[in-house]
C-alpha angles and dihedrals in degrees: 000000000000114000116276112282092015096114097102102018098051094046090049089052091045090053089060096045099065122168091174129088128229133231120262117259118255118252117269117274092013124124112284090232107107092020125125092196122106110292123176136174095219119124121240121236108282115240134216121233118277139059115292127225109236129215115187111215097185135340129215094338115181118229109198105130144031095276126110123239108230125201137177120236131205126174117254116273122231092016102097125233100269118070133184090216139003118196131185114213121190132177125198136180138174127207121244114273137068121326141145122240104266133205114244127194138167123207140189124191089340095310122116113236098171134020128175146106136260136252117252117237129218131218092273104023126078103189124205130190143179128222134185135192130192106233099171092116087057094058092119089061092049095053091074132063115248149151122269141174142198115226117200111145110202135171116218118180140117091303104034102046105162112114116201124215128190145177131187137185140173122232117205118196110201116233115256140168089266093046111024121189112266124227107275137177117288092217138013120207124192129227101201147113103269141009093263095044146261139150126272121232115235108195097168140018090264096056116101144195102215146162129198107214139179101209131196116286094240105057109157102170135011136187134180122215108207132197120185115174123186117232142173111350089003095055091098096031091141090068096050124106134208112283094251090062100037097096095045094045092040090227140121115284131224096081127257103261113113126168134158115237120204121204138179115207088343094307119120107254107167149331131249116193117227114237115220097232113185116206126219093263092045121130094321115013094200093065090067097052114127097355119045126208128275110310090341094141096034120030121205118219121232114234120221119198109229095168094117086068095053094105092052093045090054097055096098096248124115114261130196117223112192143175127203132173116233109223095017106163107178104337163017126149109219142182137159141186126215114217114201127194117197134208102243091193094062135045092202131030129182134204148132145227108252104178137018117165093171091076095075096042112090117201094242114141126212113246126205134176139190094176114145132179122207129208091273092056095253112150124207135163146070137286115204129196119187137170132163126175131179117195141169125207117186133176141152138218126198104228136176088266097048139278110326116199117195124194122191110198116183143164116198122189139187123186124173134170122185116192121198134194109173127173135159091275105023134057114187121176126172119190118195114182135170126182116188139183126190113180150143137193115213124192126194130188101206105315094334118105100225102172143004124188118189124193130175130179136191123191107186118184130181122180120179112186117181117178124183129187109226124214092247092059096260124126121229114202123188112191128184121182133184123180133169145185117205123179131176123184132178135181126201128181121198089350095304119116110244107169141000132179139181130203123190122180118175130176125181129174146152141193141168119230126195114202127185124225089275090056093248118143109254095177145330130209144178097035112173133155141170135193123195121186124185134176130173136160140191092259093064101265112150132181128173127174132168136176130180131187139186128187087006095298127107108255101173136018132175137170126189098009107144095026121104109284090005089277132117113239120179127169113240096240097053130097107229092161092063095251113155127268132163121220110273093033090070105062122051096212 
């Protein structure tokens, strides 16, 4: 067996000690079938009609050190200040060679506008990829000039030779009769580490990314977009076990429950589930070539509804909005952005928080174990980690159009079972994890139910890791991984259903690695992976995408199969990628 605690470290080292070659990249504009370059099934951000105004943020920047890449931003000229859509487009590539997966982020005036990781290269393959993010809700930020930076720390030396290049631009689609500007936040406030922007390191559960803000006196609604990315010892947090079982299970300690906690002035204000992103060097790097895991190259933030606190946030006093990660164990990179909507008919609103049942519910999971060890030292059994909380947060704000009462009603769940079968020559661990959210935000004007927004999420993860010690001293490791992202949203007005949408993103793959006693990869075999992406809504939008690979080459690719006429059709104002929206920000009428 690999030495205790070697699960993530040795595979990471092995991934940078390749003795295998890669497959040449397909020619540009050719079919992806037969290509070893990055190929995903994800949809791009849908666009409204019309020609966009383009602002280049940076072009062909080289990332080969631990410095940031600053840029100056100015809004587009001759394009107005209200846009039907704003889209970030970014393109990255890495030269052939040896390189880790790296974290990439783009910032403006302290606010994150892109967050993701990079594809690993091989000795003969220089991968390239394209990402997009819908920034329409951040239009208030983009109306003002500011300073930004791209952060992509990268080591380039005689060992780590892959040089990363990147470009990014913003596309502004002017509002028109056919594509009117939606209702967007009046202000966007960053929770970050500096005025230009960067993440904050959360080493423990008590660490926070926070901002103390004196907000406008007429806040009517507020939302927090949260990113929490696992790093370092926490990269494979979903495989860890409680400390009391770490030695017996030969795994990392600290447990495997992670959840982002949102607070206002120290009071629990909401929960953001942590997605188990797996990077392109994660567990078995060959699984993710050419198709990475769910959202690996382009994370989606989770949006927390803080509207019940609007009355408090408007009282003229400074308030501290903070995010922590329960269970953080060195470490998580975190950032967040506060989106504030104001009452334009009043300079001052008043209100109060009337109920918050989350305050008394600590995020402490229940742990169970059936682990046993026989006289030969063989270990078998399960470790379970479970937590479910239902909470209601309610508050009101007296606006120019009456008293608006908002109730956030959510149930968040976490269920994990880790199964172990450990002998002198075999180490078999199966991790089955499911994070869930069931919630709705209800708004009333007086006694009239004016709006109801429902959102549910499922983050299933299955990791089957089976390591065998061979008689020649090598290690054979068969890994199978399945991960998913399921989202359902629904909007009702006055009790009548208005809109509903579903997003399903599934990636599954497997591979067998053979490592020598120095943890170098001797060979790998049986690589296969699939990604299936589906989106549909109640207005008739339909998107289907699928990609399959074997031996690290695309073997099948389809787009539109299963949609009417075999064609994808998505309305320009929808969010087929799973990016957040909140009720009235979706539809332009």
